C-alpha positions as CSV (number, residue, x, y, z in Angstrom):
1,M,134.8,69.6,152.1
2,C,137.2,67.4,150.1
3,M,140.2,65.9,152.4
4,P,143.7,65.8,151.2
5,I,144.7,62.7,149.5
6,P,147.7,60.9,150.6
7,R,151.0,60.8,148.4
8,K,150.7,57.1,147.1
9,L,148.9,55.8,144.2
10,L,145.3,56.3,143.7
11,S,142.8,53.7,142.7
12,A,140.4,54.5,139.7
13,G,137.6,55.2,142.3
14,Q,139.9,57.6,144.1
15,V,140.7,59.3,140.6
16,L,136.9,59.6,139.9
17,A,136.4,61.0,143.4
18,L,139.0,63.4,143.3
19,S,137.8,64.7,139.8
20,V,134.2,64.9,141.0
21,C,135.5,67.0,143.8
22,V,137.8,69.3,141.8
23,L,135.3,69.9,139.4
24,L,132.7,70.8,141.9
25,M,134.7,73.2,143.2
26,T,135.7,74.7,140.1
27,S,131.9,74.9,139.2
28,L,131.4,76.8,142.7
29,A,134.1,79.1,142.0
30,S,132.7,80.1,138.7
31,T,129.6,81.3,140.0
32,L,131.7,83.6,142.2
33,F,133.1,85.4,139.2
34,A,130.8,88.2,138.3
35,A,131.2,90.2,135.2
36,P,132.3,93.8,136.7
37,R,130.5,96.7,135.2
38,D,133.2,99.1,133.4
39,P,131.9,102.0,131.7
40,G,134.8,102.3,129.6
41,F,134.0,98.7,128.1
42,P,130.3,98.4,128.1
43,R,128.4,95.1,126.5
44,L,128.0,95.1,122.9
45,S,124.2,94.9,123.4
46,D,124.3,98.0,125.3
47,N,124.5,99.9,122.0
48,T,126.7,102.6,123.5
49,A,130.1,101.8,122.6
50,A,131.4,104.7,120.6
51,S,134.3,106.7,119.7
52,R,134.8,110.4,118.5
53,K,133.6,109.3,115.0
54,L,132.3,106.0,115.0
55,E,129.8,103.8,117.1
56,V,128.6,100.3,117.3
57,R,125.2,99.6,117.2
58,R,123.4,96.3,116.8
59,Q,120.7,96.4,113.8
60,I,119.5,92.8,114.0
61,K,119.1,90.7,117.1
62,G,119.3,86.8,116.2
63,H,120.8,84.6,113.8
64,V,122.2,86.3,110.5
65,Q,122.5,84.1,107.7
66,A,124.2,86.1,104.7
67,M,125.0,89.7,103.7
68,F,125.2,91.0,100.1
69,A,126.8,94.5,98.8
70,L,124.9,96.4,96.0
71,P,127.5,98.9,94.5
72,A,125.0,100.4,92.2
73,R,122.3,101.4,94.9
74,N,125.3,101.9,97.4
75,E,123.5,99.8,99.9
76,V,123.9,96.5,101.8
77,I,121.2,93.5,101.8
78,V,121.2,91.0,104.7
79,V,119.3,88.0,105.1
80,A,118.2,86.8,108.4
81,D,115.5,84.4,109.5
82,G,113.3,84.4,106.3
83,Y,113.6,88.1,105.9
84,L,115.5,90.7,103.5
85,W,117.1,93.7,105.3
86,R,118.0,96.8,103.2
87,F,120.6,98.8,104.7
88,S,122.4,102.0,103.6
89,A,126.2,102.0,102.9
90,D,126.6,103.5,106.5
91,G,124.6,100.7,108.4
92,R,121.2,102.3,108.7
93,L,118.1,100.0,108.2
94,L,115.8,101.3,105.3
95,D,113.5,98.5,104.9
96,S,112.8,94.8,105.3
97,L,110.8,92.2,103.3
98,K,109.7,88.6,103.9
99,E,111.8,86.5,101.5
100,P,110.1,85.4,98.4
101,G,110.4,81.8,97.3
102,W,112.4,80.9,94.2
103,M,115.3,83.3,95.0
104,H,118.3,83.4,92.8
105,R,121.9,84.4,94.0
106,N,121.6,87.5,91.8
107,G,118.8,88.8,94.2
108,I,115.6,88.1,92.1
109,S,113.0,85.7,92.9
110,F,112.2,84.4,89.3
111,G,109.0,82.3,90.0
112,D,106.8,80.4,87.5
113,D,104.1,83.2,86.5
114,S,105.8,86.4,88.3
115,F,109.1,88.0,89.8
116,V,110.2,90.0,92.6
117,D,112.9,92.6,92.2
118,W,112.5,94.4,95.4
119,V,116.5,93.9,96.2
120,H,117.3,95.9,92.8
121,T,114.3,98.2,93.0
122,G,112.8,98.3,96.3
123,A,109.3,97.2,94.8
124,R,107.2,95.1,97.4
125,V,105.2,93.7,94.7
126,Q,105.1,90.4,92.4
127,K,105.4,91.5,88.9
128,P,103.9,89.6,85.8
129,Y,106.6,88.9,83.3
130,A,106.5,90.4,79.7
131,P,105.7,88.4,76.8
132,Q,107.8,85.4,76.1
133,V,110.3,85.4,73.5
134,D,111.6,82.7,71.2
135,G,115.3,82.3,71.3
136,N,115.5,79.1,69.3
137,A,116.4,80.7,66.1
138,L,119.5,82.1,67.6
139,D,122.9,80.1,67.3
140,A,125.1,80.1,70.0
141,K,127.1,83.5,69.4
142,Q,123.9,85.3,68.9
143,L,122.1,83.9,71.8
144,D,125.2,85.0,74.2
145,S,125.0,88.6,72.6
146,V,121.3,89.0,73.6
147,L,121.9,87.7,77.1
148,A,124.8,89.6,77.8
149,A,123.1,92.6,77.0
150,A,120.5,92.0,79.9
151,R,121.5,93.4,83.5
152,V,120.5,89.9,85.0
153,V,120.3,86.6,83.5
154,A,119.1,83.3,85.0
155,F,118.4,79.9,83.6
156,G,116.2,77.0,84.0
157,R,115.3,73.4,82.3
158,D,113.3,70.5,82.6
159,K,113.5,67.2,80.8
160,E,112.8,68.8,77.5
161,S,113.0,72.2,77.4
162,A,115.0,75.4,78.9
163,W,114.7,78.8,79.2
164,A,116.4,82.1,80.3
165,W,115.0,84.8,82.9
166,L,116.1,88.2,81.7
167,W,115.7,91.4,83.8
168,D,116.8,94.7,82.2
169,G,116.1,96.9,85.3
170,D,112.2,97.7,84.5
171,K,110.8,94.5,83.4
172,A,111.6,91.0,83.2
173,W,110.7,88.2,80.5
174,K,111.2,84.4,79.6
175,M,113.2,83.6,76.8
176,D,112.8,79.7,75.2
177,I,116.2,78.3,74.5
178,S,115.4,74.6,74.5
179,R,117.7,74.4,71.5
180,H,120.4,75.1,73.9
181,R,119.5,72.9,76.7
182,E,122.5,71.2,76.9
183,R,124.5,74.3,77.9
184,V,122.3,75.0,81.0
185,D,123.6,74.4,84.2
186,T,121.6,74.7,87.4
187,Y,124.4,74.2,89.6
188,C,127.3,75.9,88.4
189,T,128.4,79.1,90.2
190,P,131.0,79.1,93.1
191,R,129.6,77.5,96.5
192,S,129.1,80.1,99.2
193,S,127.0,80.6,102.3
194,T,123.8,80.7,100.2
195,D,124.2,77.1,100.0
196,D,124.3,75.9,103.5
197,E,122.3,79.0,105.1
198,L,119.7,79.9,101.9
199,S,119.6,77.5,99.2
200,W,119.2,80.0,96.7
201,R,119.5,79.0,92.9
202,D,122.8,79.2,91.2
203,T,122.4,78.9,87.3
204,C,124.7,79.8,84.5
205,L,124.9,79.0,80.7
206,E,128.4,77.0,79.6
207,G,130.5,79.2,77.8
208,L,128.7,82.4,78.5
209,G,130.7,85.2,80.3
210,L,128.5,87.7,81.9
211,P,129.4,91.4,83.4
212,A,130.0,91.6,87.3
213,P,126.8,90.8,89.3
214,L,124.8,93.8,90.6
215,M,124.6,91.8,94.0
216,V,127.9,90.5,95.6
217,E,128.0,88.2,98.1
218,V,130.2,89.9,101.3
219,R,131.7,86.6,103.0
220,P,132.4,86.6,106.9
221,G,136.1,87.1,107.9
222,S,138.3,87.1,110.8
223,F,137.2,89.7,113.4
224,E,140.6,89.8,114.8
225,G,142.5,90.5,111.5
226,G,145.9,89.5,110.8
227,Y,145.0,87.0,108.2
228,G,146.2,87.3,104.6
229,G,148.1,90.4,105.3
230,A,145.4,92.2,107.0
231,P,146.2,94.4,109.8
232,V,145.3,93.4,113.6
233,R,142.5,95.4,114.5
234,V,141.4,93.7,117.9
235,E,143.2,94.1,121.2
236,V,142.3,92.1,124.4
237,V,143.1,94.2,127.5
238,D,141.1,92.5,130.4
239,F,138.8,89.4,130.8
240,D,136.0,88.9,133.1
241,R,135.7,84.9,133.8
242,R,132.1,84.0,133.8
243,R,131.8,80.4,133.7
244,Y,134.1,77.4,133.2
245,H,133.0,75.0,130.7
246,L,133.8,71.4,130.4
247,E,133.0,70.0,126.8
248,G,131.0,67.1,127.3
249,G,129.7,68.5,130.8
250,V,130.9,67.1,134.1
251,R,130.0,63.5,133.7
252,G,131.2,63.2,130.5
253,Y,134.2,64.9,131.3
254,V,135.1,62.8,134.5
255,A,134.4,59.8,132.5
256,E,136.5,60.6,129.7
257,T,139.3,61.2,132.2
258,V,139.4,58.4,133.9
259,V,138.9,56.1,131.3
260,G,141.2,58.0,128.7
261,G,143.8,58.1,131.7
262,V,143.7,54.4,132.0
263,L,144.0,53.9,128.3
264,K,146.8,56.4,127.9
265,S,148.6,54.8,130.8
266,L,148.4,51.5,129.2
267,A,149.1,52.7,125.5
268,P,150.9,56.0,125.8
269,D,151.0,56.4,122.2
270,L,147.4,56.2,121.9
271,P,146.4,59.2,119.8
272,G,143.9,61.9,121.4
273,G,143.8,64.1,124.5
274,L,141.7,65.2,127.3
275,P,138.3,66.5,126.7
276,E,138.7,70.4,126.2
277,R,137.9,72.9,129.1
278,Y,138.2,76.4,129.1
279,W,136.5,79.7,130.7
280,F,134.0,81.8,129.1
281,G,133.8,85.3,130.1
282,D,133.8,88.7,128.9
283,A,136.8,89.9,126.8
284,H,137.3,93.7,127.3
285,T,137.9,94.3,123.6
286,R,139.5,97.2,121.6
287,L,138.8,97.4,118.0
288,R,141.1,99.9,116.2
289,L,139.9,101.4,112.8
290,G,142.5,104.0,111.3
291,D,142.6,106.5,114.2
292,E,139.3,105.4,116.1
293,V,139.3,103.2,119.0
294,L,136.2,101.6,120.1
295,Q,136.1,99.8,123.4
296,F,133.3,97.0,124.5
297,K,132.9,93.7,126.0
298,V,132.3,90.5,124.3
299,F,131.3,86.8,125.6
300,V,133.9,84.4,124.5
301,A,136.2,81.4,125.4
302,R,139.5,81.6,126.7
303,Q,142.1,78.8,126.6
304,K,145.8,78.7,127.2
305,G,145.6,82.6,126.9
306,D,144.1,82.8,123.7
307,Y,140.6,84.3,123.1
308,E,138.2,82.3,120.9
309,F,136.8,84.9,118.6
310,L,137.0,82.8,115.7
311,H,134.0,80.5,116.6
312,A,131.7,83.6,118.1
313,V,132.5,86.9,116.1
314,D,132.9,87.3,112.7
315,W,134.0,90.5,110.5
316,W,132.1,91.6,107.4
317,D,133.4,94.3,105.2
318,P,131.4,95.4,102.0
319,S,134.0,98.0,101.4
320,S,136.0,95.5,99.4
321,V,133.4,95.7,96.7
322,M,131.7,99.2,97.7
323,P,134.2,101.5,98.6
324,G,133.4,103.9,102.1
325,A,130.7,101.3,103.0
326,S,130.6,100.7,107.0
327,P,132.1,97.2,108.4
328,W,129.9,95.0,110.5
329,L,130.6,92.4,113.1
330,R,128.3,89.6,113.7
331,V,128.0,87.5,117.2
332,H,126.8,84.2,117.0
333,M,126.7,80.8,118.7
334,R,130.0,79.0,118.3
335,G,128.3,75.8,117.2
336,Y,125.1,74.0,117.1
337,M,124.8,73.4,121.3
338,E,125.8,69.9,120.7
339,F,128.0,69.6,123.5
340,A,126.5,69.1,127.0
341,G,127.0,72.2,129.5
342,E,126.3,74.6,126.5
343,E,122.7,75.2,127.7
344,E,124.2,76.8,130.7
345,L,126.3,79.2,128.5
346,W,123.4,80.1,126.1
347,E,121.8,82.3,129.3
348,H,125.1,84.3,129.3
349,Y,125.9,85.2,125.5
350,R,122.4,85.1,123.9
351,D,121.6,89.0,124.6
352,D,124.6,89.6,122.4
353,F,123.7,87.7,119.3
354,G,123.2,89.5,116.3
355,L,124.5,92.1,113.5
356,Y,126.2,95.2,114.5
357,A,127.1,98.1,112.2
358,V,130.4,100.0,112.9
359,R,129.3,103.2,111.5
360,P,129.8,106.9,111.9
361,R,128.2,108.7,114.7
362,R,125.1,110.5,113.9
363,S,125.3,114.4,115.3
364,P,122.8,115.4,118.0
365,H,122.3,118.6,115.8
366,D,120.8,116.3,112.9
367,V,117.7,116.3,115.0
368,P,115.3,119.5,114.7
369,A,115.2,121.6,117.9
370,P,111.3,121.3,118.2
371,A,111.4,117.8,118.1
372,Q,114.1,117.2,120.9
373,S,111.1,118.9,123.1
374,L,109.6,115.3,123.0
375,P,110.2,112.3,124.7
376,A,111.8,109.8,122.7
377,W,109.5,107.0,121.4
378,E,109.0,104.0,119.4
379,P,106.1,102.2,117.3
380,A,104.8,99.0,118.7
381,F,102.0,96.6,117.9
382,E,99.7,94.8,120.1
383,G,97.3,92.2,118.9
384,P,96.9,88.6,118.1
385,E,99.8,86.2,117.0
386,T,100.7,86.7,113.4
387,K,101.6,83.2,113.0
388,R,105.1,83.4,111.5
389,D,105.5,86.9,110.4
390,A,106.8,90.2,112.1
391,V,104.7,93.3,112.0
392,T,106.9,96.1,110.4
393,G,106.2,99.5,109.2
394,T,107.0,102.9,108.0
395,V,106.9,105.9,110.1
396,V,106.8,109.5,108.7
397,L,107.8,112.2,111.0
398,E,106.7,115.9,111.1
399,N,109.9,117.0,109.4
400,G,109.5,114.6,106.5
401,A,111.9,111.9,107.7
402,E,110.8,108.4,107.1
403,A,112.0,105.5,109.2
404,H,111.3,101.9,108.8
405,R,110.5,99.9,112.1
406,W,109.7,96.5,113.3
407,L,106.8,96.9,115.6
408,R,106.9,93.3,116.7
409,A,109.3,90.5,116.1
410,R,107.8,87.5,114.5
411,P,107.4,84.6,116.7
412,A,110.5,82.4,117.5
413,R,110.9,79.3,115.5
414,M,109.9,75.9,117.1
415,R,113.4,74.7,118.8
416,I,115.2,71.7,116.6
417,S,118.3,71.4,118.0
418,A,120.1,74.8,119.1
419,P,118.1,77.3,121.1
420,E,116.1,79.8,118.9
421,V,116.2,83.7,119.3
422,A,113.4,85.6,117.9
423,V,114.8,87.5,115.1
424,D,114.0,91.4,115.3
425,A,115.3,94.8,114.4
426,D,117.2,96.7,117.1
427,S,116.5,100.4,115.9
428,P,117.2,103.3,118.3
429,P,114.1,105.3,119.6
430,L,112.6,108.2,117.4
431,V,112.0,111.8,118.3
432,G,109.4,114.3,116.9
433,P,105.9,113.9,116.2
434,P,104.7,111.4,113.8
435,T,102.4,112.2,111.1
436,A,101.6,108.9,109.5
437,M,102.4,105.1,109.8
438,R,102.1,102.4,107.3
439,V,101.9,99.2,109.4
440,E,102.0,95.6,107.7
441,W,101.6,92.0,108.7
442,G,101.5,88.7,106.8
443,S,103.8,87.7,104.2
444,P,103.1,89.9,100.9
445,W,103.3,86.4,99.2
446,D,100.4,85.3,101.0
447,G,97.2,87.0,99.8
448,D,95.1,85.4,102.4
449,E,97.0,87.1,105.1
450,H,98.8,90.1,103.9
451,T,97.6,93.2,105.8
452,V,98.6,96.8,105.3
453,V,97.0,99.8,107.4
454,E,97.7,103.4,107.2
455,V,97.5,105.6,110.1
456,K,97.2,109.5,110.0
457,L,97.9,111.9,112.9
458,D,97.6,115.5,113.6
459,P,101.1,116.6,115.0
460,A,99.6,118.9,117.3
461,T,97.2,116.6,119.0
462,T,100.1,114.3,119.2
463,R,102.2,116.7,120.8
464,A,99.5,117.2,123.2
465,A,99.3,113.4,124.0
466,F,102.8,113.5,124.8
467,A,102.6,116.4,127.2
468,R,100.1,114.1,129.0
469,L,102.7,111.5,129.6
470,P,104.4,111.2,133.3
471,R,108.1,111.5,133.5
472,G,109.6,108.3,133.4
473,D,112.8,106.2,132.2
474,G,112.5,104.8,128.7
475,P,111.4,105.7,125.4
476,A,107.3,105.9,125.1
477,R,105.6,103.6,122.8
478,L,103.0,104.7,120.1
479,L,100.9,101.4,120.3
480,L,98.6,100.3,117.4
481,R,96.2,97.9,119.1
482,T,94.5,95.6,117.2
483,P,91.9,93.1,118.6
484,D,91.5,91.3,115.6
485,L,93.8,90.8,113.0
486,F,91.1,90.6,110.3
487,G,88.6,92.8,111.9
488,E,87.5,96.3,111.1
489,A,89.5,99.5,111.2
490,D,87.1,101.1,113.6
491,D,88.1,98.6,115.9
492,M,91.7,99.6,116.2
493,Q,93.2,102.1,118.4
494,L,96.2,104.2,118.5
495,L,97.7,105.2,122.0
496,L,100.7,106.4,123.6
497,R,101.9,104.3,126.6
498,L,104.8,105.0,128.9
499,G,104.9,102.8,132.1
500,D,101.5,102.3,133.5
501,T,100.0,105.2,131.7
502,D,98.0,105.0,128.3
503,V,96.9,108.1,126.4
504,A,94.6,107.5,123.4
505,L,95.3,109.6,120.3
506,E,92.0,110.9,119.3
507,P,91.2,111.4,116.7
508,A,93.8,109.3,114.5
509,S,92.6,108.1,111.2
510,I,93.1,104.5,110.7
511,E,92.2,102.5,107.5
512,Y,92.9,99.7,105.2
513,L,95.3,99.8,102.3
514,R,95.4,96.2,101.6
515,R,93.1,93.5,103.7
516,P,92.7,90.2,102.9
517,P,89.5,89.4,101.2
518,F,88.6,86.4,103.9
519,R,89.1,85.7,107.4
520,P,91.2,82.7,107.5
521,W,91.1,80.1,110.2
522,H,94.1,78.2,111.8
523,A,92.1,75.8,114.0
524,R,93.3,77.3,117.0
525,D,92.0,75.8,120.5
526,G,88.6,77.2,121.5
527,E,88.5,79.0,118.0
528,A,85.4,78.5,116.0
529,A,85.7,78.2,112.4
530,P,84.8,81.4,110.7
531,P,81.8,81.3,108.0
532,T,82.8,79.9,104.5
533,R,84.2,82.2,101.9
534,V,80.9,82.4,99.8
535,A,79.1,83.2,103.1
536,Q,81.5,86.0,104.3
537,M,80.9,87.4,100.7
538,E,77.3,87.4,101.1
539,Q,77.5,89.0,104.8
540,T,79.5,91.7,102.9
541,A,76.9,92.2,100.2
542,Q,74.2,92.7,102.9
543,R,76.3,95.2,104.8
544,L,76.8,97.1,101.9
545,L,73.2,97.0,101.1
546,A,72.4,98.4,104.6
547,G,74.6,101.4,103.7
548,E,78.3,100.6,104.8
549,N,79.2,102.1,101.2
550,D,83.0,101.6,102.3
551,L,82.6,97.9,101.8
552,L,82.2,98.1,98.2
553,P,86.1,97.4,97.7
554,R,85.8,94.4,100.0
555,F,82.8,92.8,98.1
556,Q,85.2,93.0,94.8
557,A,88.0,91.6,96.4
558,Q,86.0,88.5,97.6
559,A,84.3,88.1,94.5
560,E,87.6,88.3,92.5
561,A,89.5,86.0,94.8
562,L,86.6,83.5,94.6
563,A,86.9,83.9,90.6
564,R,90.6,83.4,90.6
565,D,90.5,80.2,92.6
566,T,90.4,77.6,89.9
567,G,89.5,74.8,92.3
568,M,86.6,77.0,93.6
569,V,85.3,79.1,90.7
570,A,82.8,76.5,89.1
571,R,81.0,75.9,92.7
572,A,81.2,79.8,93.6
573,T,80.0,81.2,90.2
574,P,76.3,80.9,90.9
575,F,76.7,82.8,94.2
576,I,78.9,85.2,92.9
577,T,76.6,86.4,90.1
578,Q,73.8,86.4,92.6
579,G,75.7,88.9,94.8
580,Y,76.2,91.3,91.9
581,A,72.8,90.9,90.8
582,L,71.5,91.8,94.5
583,L,73.8,94.6,94.9
584,L,73.1,96.2,91.9
585,S,69.2,96.2,92.3
586,G,69.7,97.5,95.9
587,L,72.4,100.1,95.0
588,N,70.1,101.2,92.2
589,S,66.9,101.4,94.1
590,S,68.7,103.6,96.9
591,G,70.3,105.9,94.1
592,R,74.0,104.9,94.5
593,G,74.6,105.2,90.7
594,D,78.3,105.7,91.2
595,A,78.7,102.5,93.3
596,S,76.4,100.5,91.0
597,M,78.9,101.3,88.1
598,A,81.8,100.8,89.8
599,L,80.5,97.5,90.6
600,V,79.8,96.5,86.9
601,R,83.1,97.9,85.8
602,H,85.1,95.3,88.3
603,Y,82.5,92.5,87.4
604,L,83.3,92.8,83.5
605,E,87.2,93.3,84.1
606,E,88.1,90.8,86.7
607,V,85.0,88.5,87.5
608,H,83.4,87.6,84.3
609,P,86.2,86.6,82.2
610,R,87.2,83.9,85.1
611,T,83.4,83.0,85.8
612,A,82.1,82.7,82.0
613,G,81.2,79.0,81.1
614,Q,82.2,77.9,84.4
615,S,78.9,76.6,85.8
616,D,75.6,75.5,83.7
617,D,73.6,76.3,86.9
618,P,70.1,78.0,85.5
619,S,70.6,80.7,88.0
620,V,73.8,81.9,86.7
621,A,71.9,83.0,83.5
622,Y,69.2,84.5,85.3
623,N,71.4,86.6,87.5
624,T,73.2,87.8,84.2
625,S,70.2,89.0,83.0
626,V,69.7,90.9,86.1
627,I,73.1,92.4,86.0
628,V,72.6,93.7,82.3
629,S,69.0,94.9,83.3
630,Q,70.4,97.0,86.6
631,T,73.2,98.0,84.5
632,L,71.4,99.4,81.6
633,A,68.7,101.1,84.1
634,V,71.3,103.4,85.0
635,A,73.8,103.7,82.4
636,V,71.3,104.8,79.7
637,H,70.9,107.9,81.7
638,R,74.6,108.7,82.6
639,P,76.7,109.6,79.6
640,Q,79.9,109.3,81.6
641,D,79.2,105.5,81.8
642,A,77.7,104.8,78.3
643,D,80.9,102.5,77.8
644,V,79.7,100.4,80.6
645,G,76.1,99.8,78.7
646,N,78.0,99.1,75.5
647,A,80.1,96.5,77.3
648,V,77.3,94.5,78.9
649,M,75.4,94.5,75.7
650,N,78.5,93.3,73.6
651,T,80.1,91.0,76.6
652,L,77.0,89.6,78.5
653,L,74.3,89.6,75.8
654,G,76.2,89.2,72.6
655,P,74.6,89.4,68.9
656,G,72.7,86.3,69.2
657,F,70.5,87.5,72.2
658,D,66.6,86.7,71.0
659,P,64.2,88.9,73.0
660,D,61.6,86.5,72.0
661,E,62.9,83.8,73.8
662,H,63.9,85.6,77.1
663,P,61.9,85.3,80.2
664,N,63.0,88.5,82.1
665,S,60.5,91.0,81.3
666,T,62.5,93.8,83.3
667,L,65.6,93.1,81.3
668,L,63.7,93.4,77.9
669,Y,62.0,96.5,79.1
670,N,65.4,98.2,79.8
671,L,66.9,96.9,76.6
672,A,63.8,98.4,74.6
673,C,64.9,102.0,76.6
674,Y,68.5,101.3,75.6
675,H,67.9,100.8,71.8
676,S,65.1,103.7,72.1
677,L,67.7,106.1,73.3
678,Q,70.1,104.8,70.7
679,G,67.7,105.5,67.9
680,D,67.3,101.7,66.8
681,K,63.5,101.7,66.2
682,A,63.4,98.0,64.9
683,Q,65.0,96.8,68.0
684,M,63.2,99.0,70.1
685,L,59.9,97.7,68.9
686,R,61.1,93.8,69.0
687,H,61.8,94.3,72.8
688,V,58.7,96.5,73.7
689,A,56.6,93.6,72.0
690,A,58.3,90.8,73.9
691,A,58.3,92.6,77.4
692,V,54.4,93.5,76.9
693,R,54.0,89.6,76.0
694,L,55.4,89.0,79.4
695,G,53.3,91.3,81.2
696,K,54.9,94.6,81.3
697,P,51.8,97.3,81.3
698,A,51.6,99.3,78.2
699,A,51.2,102.4,80.3
700,Q,54.3,102.1,81.7
701,F,56.0,102.5,78.2
702,R,53.4,105.5,77.6
703,R,54.8,107.6,80.5
704,D,58.5,106.7,80.3
705,R,60.2,109.5,78.7
706,D,62.9,107.5,77.4
707,F,60.2,106.3,74.7
708,E,58.9,110.2,74.3
709,R,59.9,110.4,70.7
710,Y,57.6,107.5,69.9
711,W,54.7,108.0,71.9
712,N,52.6,109.2,68.8
713,D,54.2,106.7,66.5
714,P,51.6,103.9,65.3
715,D,54.4,101.2,65.3
716,F,54.8,101.9,68.7
717,E,51.2,101.8,69.7
718,A,51.0,98.4,67.5
719,A,53.9,96.9,69.6
720,L,52.1,97.7,72.8
721,S,48.9,96.2,71.7
722,V,50.6,92.6,70.8
723,L,48.1,90.9,73.3
């Protein structure tokens, strides 16, 4: 225990000892102040603050970067931790999407070869541009008139050229405006939080006046109100002290106090003051909105009787540009944790971080009576780490309602300065049996990892599974268990979990809607590298030949991915063509003509245009001849696939094909069949003779009904007797 100090001048050492003593006592006392629970003022993160008509509900946990209003859609777009979040005007989560690159402040990602307009349309895909337009023949006035007619315009330029991106609500296209390059400014609009937080592009054309933007930034303002004529909306009626804070920590505070005190005694006019010190705790806060009063506790600082909301709580009000929209409040770190002692504060207020909607209360009558008989539940995901992405999805309930949910938060980023929080959605549990879920992981802009799975459930079976759960606190979890992010759908499992009880949902249909073509590898400790992409494609082909017909789309996706890889296609072309040749032979021999023809159509449309001329390996020519031969063997007897036969003739053979110089007797035989059924006698005879010279038995032609009309033709017999 510290002893009283005599009333005489203290030495510097005594001052230091006394300061340490006082500070230690204050620190000890701070631990004695527990935050009392007051049901009238719940913590914000409890999500129970409500009045007669309003409620405060957290929608996003963690750090939120920016907010935008979409008046045309009556929606709000929030940006948080690399994701775009779509909310209704009354603050209910509708959808979320991994942020695409090359975002502009107009809400559209204009890339080099494609664009993403999800913000304005909800479309979760990259779309190709319409054909480019030449605007260099337009003078300044004409150009401005054309650009002003578009709903969204953005600009770009390099050392020699300039262009505009235009979007009309349905499509986007580029316009070459190199003639007007000097008017293009790629850094011209008013600066905002998008510069510091998002680094989105801001572009304009000098002198061009554009209509009101479709997406308007909502900037944070004072939570308390009272600035710029705004009404004061916040009142603090009590304060629970939880921690005494010294800016710079105890050691820094003592040192600055002693040194600063000595300096101030020697030079009283020296500017500056003692280090900051204040209490942190829970402010019992009343938020007044019209006739409604919402009560809750929020963790803030108190110094000299004032509550430091400014650095901890923001107010976002999109109603300024979108009348009737609900307001929002954001709880955030007061800085970047650069001061000593703030690590201890972090544990007290980290749970409240996030974005809260102050929205109309939802009536319990909105929930159908049958649904209320089931326990509340929430969807969840169990499986390997998804690297840097969340697992999200859409749930369809029996009554037709849909709900967007985060099944698992993305992993927290590596800490650089301030502590990191894994950003997550904070949605309420669901009620009522689900009939379907659409779950996805991996970024939509990463074709190597983006995965979409569809789950279909029978409501009656689901109700029975819910009935087998024990009674317990907390919502049940509808868990999609995935042992391998890139494995087979048959290995996935759907179950209900409450406490320690799991109930499998059988039967539940689980299938891929979108699957990465190849298994990627991230060099994790102890993990063996997967087979090469070519080897994975060959494995798929062998499994398909073994009878797994559902793998046809996977083989096609793998072959197309290799063909689209400009750095790989030359080396892969022999293996790609070999895979198609082997599959067509095997599918045809086992009577799977539908699969065979689907394979050829895909090859002609998506693969051959990218592999043609890429390799001079002699195996490519042979494989191509097999593809043509196997296609004709089936197509000539299927009127519905006659176009496929004609396509391989025109595309893979061409008019310069010479049967006398070709070594594949099976191809020549099938070409003879094709020409026979087409009624082209001259071509049929040439190919018959060439096939016989290569060893095809004449008896095979005499019993094949494709040649029946020529069986008694002396020219046909002459062709069969060329040897």
